[in-house]
C-alpha positions in Angstrom: 79.1 80.1 115.2 77.8 77.8 117.9 79.9 75.0 117.4 82.6 73.6 120.1 85.4 74.1 117.7 86.8 70.9 118.6 89.3 70.7 115.4 91.1 74.0 116.8 91.4 72.8 120.5 93.2 73.5 122.6 92.8 77.3 121.6 88.9 76.6 121.5 89.0 75.7 125.2 89.1 79.5 126.0 87.8 81.3 123.2 85.0 80.7 120.3 86.8 79.8 117.2 85.4 82.8 115.2 87.1 85.4 118.1 90.6 83.8 117.0 92.3 86.6 115.5 93.6 86.7 112.1 95.7 89.2 110.7 95.0 91.2 113.6 91.2 91.0 114.0 88.7 88.1 115.1 87.8 85.9 112.1 84.1 86.7 112.5 85.2 90.5 112.0 87.0 89.9 108.9 84.1 87.9 107.7 81.1 90.7 108.2 83.6 93.4 107.1 84.0 91.2 103.7 80.1 90.7 103.4 79.9 94.3 103.9 82.2 95.2 101.1 80.3 92.9 98.3 76.7 94.4 99.5 75.7 97.7 97.8 73.3 98.4 100.7 74.5 99.0 104.4 74.0 96.1 106.9 71.2 97.0 109.5 71.5 94.0 111.8 74.0 91.3 112.6 72.5 88.2 114.3 75.0 86.0 115.9 74.1 82.2 116.6 76.2 81.3 119.5 76.5 78.7 122.2 77.1 79.7 125.9 79.9 81.7 125.4 79.4 84.2 128.1 78.7 87.8 128.6 82.3 89.0 127.5 82.2 87.2 124.2 78.6 88.5 123.4 79.9 91.9 124.4 82.6 91.6 121.8 80.4 90.4 119.1 78.0 93.4 120.0 81.2 95.7 119.5 82.0 94.3 116.0 78.5 94.8 114.6 78.8 98.2 116.1 81.9 98.9 113.9 79.5 98.4 111.0 77.0 100.8 112.4 74.5 97.9 112.7 72.3 96.6 115.7 73.2 93.3 117.0 71.2 90.4 118.2 72.4 87.3 120.0 70.6 84.0 119.4 71.8 80.8 121.0 71.8 76.9 119.7 71.4 74.9 122.7 71.7 71.6 120.8 73.3 70.5 118.0 70.6 69.8 115.5 72.3 70.8 112.0 73.0 73.6 109.7 69.3 74.3 109.0 68.4 74.4 112.8 71.5 76.7 113.7 70.0 79.3 111.3 66.4 79.0 112.2 67.5 79.9 116.0 67.7 83.4 114.4 64.1 83.1 112.9 63.1 86.6 114.3 65.9 88.3 112.4 64.8 86.7 109.1 62.8 89.0 107.4 63.8 90.9 103.9 67.0 90.9 102.5 69.6 88.7 104.7 73.0 86.8 104.5 73.7 83.9 106.0 77.4 82.7 106.9 79.1 79.9 108.9 81.6 81.8 110.8 84.7 79.6 110.1 85.2 80.8 106.5 86.7 83.8 105.0 86.9 84.9 101.4 88.1 87.4 98.8 85.5 88.7 96.1 85.6 91.2 93.5 81.9 91.0 92.9 79.0 93.4 94.1 76.1 91.4 95.2 72.8 91.7 93.0 70.4 92.2 95.5 67.5 91.8 93.0 68.4 88.0 92.4 66.1 85.8 94.8 68.9 84.3 96.0 72.9 84.1 95.6 75.0 81.3 96.8 78.9 82.2 97.1 81.0 79.2 95.4 84.4 78.8 94.4 86.0 76.5 91.8 88.0 73.5 93.6 90.1 70.8 92.1 88.7 68.1 94.3 84.8 68.5 94.2 84.1 65.4 95.8 85.0 66.6 99.0 82.6 69.5 99.0 78.8 70.4 98.3 78.8 71.6 94.9 76.3 73.3 92.5 75.6 72.8 88.9 74.4 75.3 86.6 72.4 75.7 83.4 73.3 77.5 80.1 71.9 80.8 82.0 74.2 80.6 84.9 71.2 79.7 87.1 72.0 77.0 89.7 70.1 73.9 88.9 71.0 71.4 91.4 72.8 71.3 94.8 75.2 68.1 95.3 76.6 66.7 98.4 80.1 65.4 97.8 79.4 63.9 94.4 81.2 60.8 93.5 80.8 61.3 90.1 82.0 65.0 88.4 79.0 66.9 88.1 80.7 70.5 88.7 83.6 72.0 90.5 82.0 75.1 91.7 82.1 74.2 95.8 79.7 75.9 98.1 81.6 77.9 100.6 79.1 78.5 103.4 77.4 82.2 102.4 74.1 82.6 100.9 72.1 85.9 99.9 68.3 85.7 100.2 65.9 88.3 99.1 63.1 87.2 101.1 64.7 85.8 104.2 61.1 85.0 105.7 60.9 82.3 102.8 64.2 80.4 103.9 62.8 80.5 107.5 59.5 79.0 106.4 61.4 76.2 104.2 63.4 75.4 107.3 60.3 75.3 109.8 58.6 72.8 107.1 61.8 70.6 107.7 61.3 70.9 111.8 57.6 70.6 111.5 57.7 67.3 109.6 61.1 66.2 111.1 62.8 65.9 107.6 66.4 65.1 108.5 69.5 63.8 107.0 71.9 61.9 109.4 69.6 62.9 112.3 70.1 66.7 111.6 68.2 69.2 110.0 70.0 70.1 106.7 70.3 73.4 104.8 70.7 72.0 101.6 67.2 70.1 101.8 65.5 73.4 102.7 67.4 74.9 99.6 66.0 72.3 97.4 62.8 72.5 98.5 63.1 76.5 97.8 64.0 75.8 94.2 61.1 73.5 93.9 59.0 76.2 94.9 60.3 78.3 92.0 63.0 80.6 93.8 66.0 81.1 91.6 69.7 80.9 92.8 72.5 82.2 91.1 76.0 81.9 91.9 78.6 84.6 93.4 81.9 83.1 92.7 84.8 84.6 94.9 88.5 85.0 94.1 89.9 83.2 97.1 88.2 81.0 99.8 89.7 80.7 103.2 89.1 78.0 106.0 89.7 78.5 109.4 88.7 74.9 110.7 91.8 73.9 112.2 95.3 75.3 113.3 97.2 74.7 109.8 94.6 76.2 107.8 93.9 79.1 109.8 97.5 79.9 110.0 97.4 79.8 106.1 94.5 82.1 106.3 96.6 84.4 108.1 99.2 84.4 105.5 96.9 85.3 102.8 94.8 87.8 104.7 97.8 89.4 105.4 99.1 89.4 101.6 95.8 91.1 100.7 96.0 93.7 103.6 99.6 94.5 102.7 99.2 98.1 101.6 97.5 98.8 104.9 99.2 100.2 108.2 99.4 97.1 110.0 102.5 97.6 112.3 101.5 99.7 115.5 103.6 103.1 115.8 103.9 102.0 120.0 106.1 98.9 119.4 109.8 98.9 120.6 112.5 97.5 118.2 116.0 96.6 119.2 118.5 95.2 116.9 115.7 93.4 115.4 113.8 93.0 111.8 110.4 93.0 110.8 109.7 91.4 107.2 106.2 92.3 106.0 103.8 91.5 105.7 103.4 91.6 109.4 100.5 92.6 111.7 102.2 93.8 115.2 99.8 94.9 117.9 100.3 97.8 120.5 103.3 97.8 123.0 105.1 94.9 121.4 109.1 94.6 122.4 111.4 93.1 120.1 114.8 92.5 120.9 117.6 90.7 118.8 115.1 89.0 116.5 113.6 88.5 113.1 109.7 88.6 112.9 108.0 87.8 109.3 106.9 87.4 106.9 103.2 86.7 107.6 103.3 87.1 111.5 100.3 88.4 113.6 101.6 89.5 116.8 99.5 90.5 119.3 99.5 93.3 121.8 101.7 93.6 125.0 104.0 90.5 123.7 107.7 90.4 124.2 110.0 88.5 121.6 113.8 88.3 122.3 116.5 86.3 120.7 113.9 84.3 118.4 113.0 83.9 114.9 109.4 84.0 114.0 107.7 83.4 110.5 104.2 82.3 109.1 102.5 82.4 112.5 99.7 83.7 114.9 100.9 84.9 118.2 98.1 86.1 120.4 98.1 88.8 123.1 100.9 89.1 125.9 102.8 86.4 124.5 106.4 85.8 125.6 109.0 83.9 123.2 112.6 83.9 124.0 115.3 81.9 122.2 113.1 79.9 119.5 112.6 79.5 116.1 109.0 79.4 115.3 107.1 78.6 112.2 103.7 77.5 111.0 102.2 78.2 114.7 99.6 79.4 116.7 100.0 80.3 120.3 97.4 81.6 122.6 97.0 84.4 125.1 99.7 84.7 128.0 101.6 81.9 126.5 105.4 81.7 127.4 107.6 80.1 125.1 111.3 79.7 126.2 114.3 77.8 125.5 117.8 78.0 126.6 120.4 79.8 124.7 123.2 77.2 123.4 126.9 78.0 124.2 128.6 76.1 120.9 131.8 75.7 119.3 131.2 74.2 116.1 133.8 73.0 113.6 133.5 73.7 109.4 130.8 71.8 107.5 129.1 70.8 110.8 125.2 70.8 111.2 123.0 70.8 114.1 119.2 69.8 113.9 116.9 70.1 116.7 114.1 67.4 116.2 
């Protein structure tokens, strides 16, 4: 999670992308919890590979690990030298059974990880495989090839960016081989090159097919991911008991944080509203509003609004005849 999150600016100017909240929790917290749910063994350590995010962010990451009763480690990628290089920054934690995950993707799965396999790659069927890295399987369901953005159809199983290795040190050694021999693609050390070398050395890879793959790469897909996560969590208690609701309606599923005030408004469906926010005379749906947000006299949809933002418009004083139509563009 060391990237700068440029596609999510301006939000990532003040907070790393994996800490942006979706359905009431940071993206990275959902991710580690989802991984824990498919693992048959408890997670002992969570190693975060970050940029220079500061002590406050690092403490938040340590708190997330602690929620799973796991130790936490912080590693730094000071220069963007590729996916394999980013993983190798955590080399000291790459022993035994490990899961590697890129922190801008979430998933829904109904399988339990088979920890006896050499390696498992999370995948999902996609309609346009030419836009993704894909895997090809043999008749026994074993992965035989990794193909990056194939021009001709070879498979519709896209790699979503989560991997399991029974012996993490073998991945560490495969990446070290790339670094020692300066084996790069597009001037970066690529994870797919390390995986290919491991396969050639006899490591057997298997697919772990997920039910749904949810991206958090930019504003629109993150808002959509918020919608999907709220759908999956709709049976949980997502609305704080401390909210003040005055002449207003909440249409579930929604996440509403602590000490929120909602006056003369309709909120939902698919809204995540952070704590200490105030909504007045407004209509909000399919959006993420972070903490301490103030909204007044607005209709908001498909939006991502940051902490302490103020969004206000003047109330209209109208006299409108029959069959009239007003569009604000």
